[in-house]
N, C-alpha and C positions, 0 to 999 in steps of 0.2 A: 784665687781670683773670687771675687765675691759671691754667695748663695743663696738662696730665698728657699724656704719651703712650703708646699702649701697646702689649703686646707685637707687633701687628700693623705697627707702626709711624706709626699714623695721630696726630695732634695735635688735642687737645680742651681747648676751653675751658671753664670753670667759676664759677660765682659764690663767693664766700669761704664764704658761709654752708654753701655744701655739703663745705666742706673736712672732711675725715676720713671721710667718709662713702665706702661701696662700690658700688660700680655697673656694670653690664652694658654692655660695650662692641657699639656696634649693630649694629658690621660681623662681627667675630670671636667674639661674646658671651664675650671673655674676662671675668673680675672685676677690675674696678681701684681700686683705694683710692685717692680723694684726697688730695693729700700738703696737708698743714696752712701748708706753706708757700705765700708768695704764690704764686711760680712756680717750674717746674721750668727752664726755661727763658732761658738770659744776658739781661741786659739789652739792648734796643737802641741802637746809636749816638744824641747825643744830637738830631745833623738829623734824623734815621729818625723820631725819636720826635715833633719837634716837627712835622714834616711827616705824619705819621699820621695820619688821619681818625680823629676822639671815637668811642667805642665804643658799639654799638647798646647798650640797656638788655637787648635781646633777648639770645640764646643766640645766639651765632654761631660760625662755622667762623673759626680761624684757620690761614689757610695759610701763615705764615713757620717756616723750617726753621732750623734751625742748617744751617754754612756744612760745603759736604762732604756733607750727607746729601740725597741722593735724593728728592724730592717725591712724596709717595703718588697716588694717581691721587685720590683723595676725598675729601676733608675734612669729618666730620659735626659739628656739633653734640649736645652729650648730650641738650638738651631737646628734640629734636626723633626723633620715632622714625621706622626704617629700615622700611618697608614692605618684607615677605617677599617674597621672589620669585616671581612666579606660576609654576605649571608651565606647561608649554610642552604644549599638547595637540597632539598628531601625528592627522593626520586619515588616518582610516583607509581604507583603497584596499580599494573591492569587489573581489573573484575576478574572474579576466578568465572570462569568458563561455566554455563549450567552443564552438569551432566550429559555424558552423551547416552544414556538412557532414556530422560528426560526429551532431546530432541528426538531422539530417533522415535520416539513411541510418537509423538506427533506430527512426524513427516510420513508413519507408516497411518495414522490414522487419515490424515491427508488424502492418500494414497487409497484406499480402503473405500471401494463405492458403495460398500453397501451402509460403512457408518456414514457416507456423505448423501446417501438417500436419503434419509431420514431431516437432515439437514438443511434438504435440498426446499421442504413443505415450511423450511422460515426465511428462504431467499427473499421471497418475495414480500415481505414485513419487515426488509433490512432499512435502512434510512434512504440508500438510493432505490432499491425496491421498491419502497412504498409510495414515494413520487412518482415514478415510471408505472406503477398500476393504479393510480388515482386517475394520472394522464388518460393511459389507455382505456379505463373505465367511463373516463367521460368521454371519449370518441365514439367508443363502441356505443354507448347510449344515443349519442348526441345522431351518430351513424343511423340505428334504429328509428328513433322517428323522422330522420329526415326522407330514412325509404317508405314510411308511413304517410308524411304528407304531403310528399311527390305522388305519390299514386293516384291521390286524388287529382290531379292537374294531369290533363290527358297528354297534354302538348309537351310535359318537361320529364313524365313520369317514366319513362326508358334511361331518358341522357340522364337523367338525376339518378338513378341507380344505379348505374353502371360508376359515375363518378363517384359515387359515395362509397360504393364496395370497391373502389379502385383503391381511395385511399386506406380503406378499414383493413384490405387484403396488403397492400403493400408497406403501410406504415409496421403495421405487427410482424409482417415479413420480417422488416429491418432491423428493429427490437431483436426478435427471438435471433434472430444471426448474428447479430453482438452477444448475445447473452452468451448462445454459444461458441462463441469465440473467446471471450473474456474467461469461462470454465473453464475451456480448454487449454487453457494457458495459466493456469490455477490462481486465477483473479475471482478473492469473493467479494469485491464490489459488483455490483448492480451498475451495468450504466445507462446512461441516461435517455429520457424518447427521442427518438428522433424529430427533430427541426422540420415538419411541415414545410414549410417556408421553401425549402430545399427540394420541392417537388421533384425533377428529373434524380436524383440520386439517393433518394430518401420514401420514395413513393413509387415511381414510375420504375425504374429500374430494378428494385425487387420485385416488382410481380413479374417482367421479364424474367427475371433469374428461375422464378421458383414455378415457371411454366415449363421448363426441361425435366426437371423431376416427375414433375405432376404427369407429363406427358411418358415417362416411363413409367409410371403408376397407371395409370388406366391405357395408356397405348395401345398394350398385348390385347387387353380384353375389349377394346373395340375393332381392332382388327380379328379376330376369332369370331366376333359377333355378324361383323359384316362377313368374310370371307369363308366360314366353315358351312357349307351344306346343307346341314342339321345341327342346329345349338345344343349342346347340352349342358343344363343347367348347373350340374354339379362342376363340369371345366370349367364354366365361366366363372364360379364363384369362386372357386379355388386358384383362376386368373387372376381376379379380382385381391382376393384376399394376398398373393403373392408379391402386389403391386402394391398394396397398402405397408405388405411387410416393410419393405423398401423404402418408402417414401420418408419417416423420420428420418435415418439414418443417412439418406442420399441429403439431406439437410447440411449435413458437419461438413465435407466437402465445400461445399458453396459457402458456409462461414468463415473456413480459416483461408479459403484463396477468392473467393468473391468473383469467380469464374465457373462459369456452367461447364465448360469444355475436361473439368475434373468430375464431372458425372457416371463414366462408366461405371457399367454395372456392377461389372467380375469383380472391381475390389472392394467397391460398396458392400457384396455381398460375404466378400472373402473375409470382412471385418465384422459384419457378423455373425460369421460361423465360431469367428476368436471370442465373442464375449455371447453363450446363446441364452443366460439363463440373465445375466442382469438386463442385456437389449432385450427381454420379453419381457421384463417389469417396465421398463421404460415405454414399451411399445405396446401394452396392455394401457398405461396411463395415457398415452397418446388417444388410442380409440375413447378414453374415456371422456379428453377434452375434447376431439370431434362431435359424440353424442350431447354434448352438452350446449357446443353454439346449436346444432342443425334442432337437437329435438325439445333441448330444456325448456324453453320456452310456453309451449304448446302443453306439457305434462305440468309445469307450476302453474299455466293460466286454466288447468283445470282445477287444482290441488288449491289454488287461489284464485279464486274467481276476482281479484282488484284490478282497475287499471293500469299501474303501474308496475307496482313491485313484480311481480310476475319479471319482466323485464331487468327489473335491476339486478336482482338476484343470480337471471342467464348470466346476461354479462358480466358481473360480479365472480360468477365460480369460473366462467369459460377461460379469463381473463387472467386469473392466479392458476389455474392449471395448465395454461400456456406455457407461462414463466416456467411453472417447475419441470416441465416438459424440455423444454431449452437447457434447462442448466444442468437435468440430466443426461442430456445428449451431449455436451461439451464435458460432462463429467465421464464420462463413459472414456472419451479418448485420453482426459485427462490421468485419471488412475491407473487406465491400462500402457502410459508411456508410450512405446515405440510402435507397439501392435497396432495401434490405430491411425497411426498416421497414413498407411498405404494408400488409402484411399486417395489422400491429398500428391501424389504423386504423379 
C-alpha cells in the first residue's frame, strides 16, 4: 500500500486509487498531494516482508520508518477523522466570602442606635435627601410669603392662609412619614418629595391622619381645662407635656400602617418605655425643631434686621431638623428590631 509522509513527520498509508489527490493532514492540517508512485519509502527486506502480516483492507496506520528517523508519537490513517481537541473547562472558583466578623460588625453598627444617631445629621444631605430638602425649603419659604401677601388682602386672607397651611402641613407630614417608614425598614436612601399634584393622597389625607395624634396630644389638656372646677397650672402643663411626649412616637404607627386605627395610646406608651433614653434624645430634638418653626423667625429678625434672610434661615433649619427627627424615629424601630413593632399590631 502506498505511503506518504507529511511535513509534520507523520507517515500515512492510502489506497492506490487516491493517488494524485490533495488531502489534509488530520494532525497539522497541512495540504498533502498523494504521490502517483506506489510508495515513497524503500522496500522492506524480503525476510521482513515475508514475515509481515497481510495488510488489512481498511486504511491502517503504518508505523514503519526509515532507519535513523525518530518514530513520531502517533500515526493516523487518512480515512479516520481526528477528533477536535475538546476545550478544557476551568472550574470557576467562587469569590471568597468576607470574614464573618466584618459582616457582623457592619450589621451591629446598623442596629446600633447611638452610632446611627450621628449619621442621621448627614441623612438630609444625601443625594435623595438633598433634593427633597431643597424642594421643602422652597415650598415653605414660598408658603411663608404667600401668607404674608394674602394678609394684605382682606377678601382672600383667611382662605389663602388655610390653603397654604394645608399644603405645608400635609406635604411635610407625608414626607416625614415616608422617611420614618423607609428608616424603620432599614433603608438608607431618602425618599423623594411627594407630588403636590396628587392633592388628595399627598396633602389632604396626611392632614386628616395627623389630626388624630394631635387630638390625643392636646385633647386631655382641653378636657381638663374646660371640665375642671379649678384649673391648676402645674397639672395643666404636666398634661400638655405628657401629650407632647406621646406625639413623636405616635407618628410611627401612622407611618408604618398609614391608618389612624393604630393609634392606641397604650402600645405607643409601652414602646416609649422600652427605649426611654433613646426616645428622650429624639424628643428633645423634636422640641427644638418645633421651637425653630414657632419662634425662630422672631429671634432671627431681632438678631438680623434684614427683610428676607431671617425667614430663609428659619425655614432651612426647621426643614433640616424635621428630616433628622423623622429619620431617628424610624431608626428607633429599626435598631430595636421587634420590640417597637408593638404599636402597629
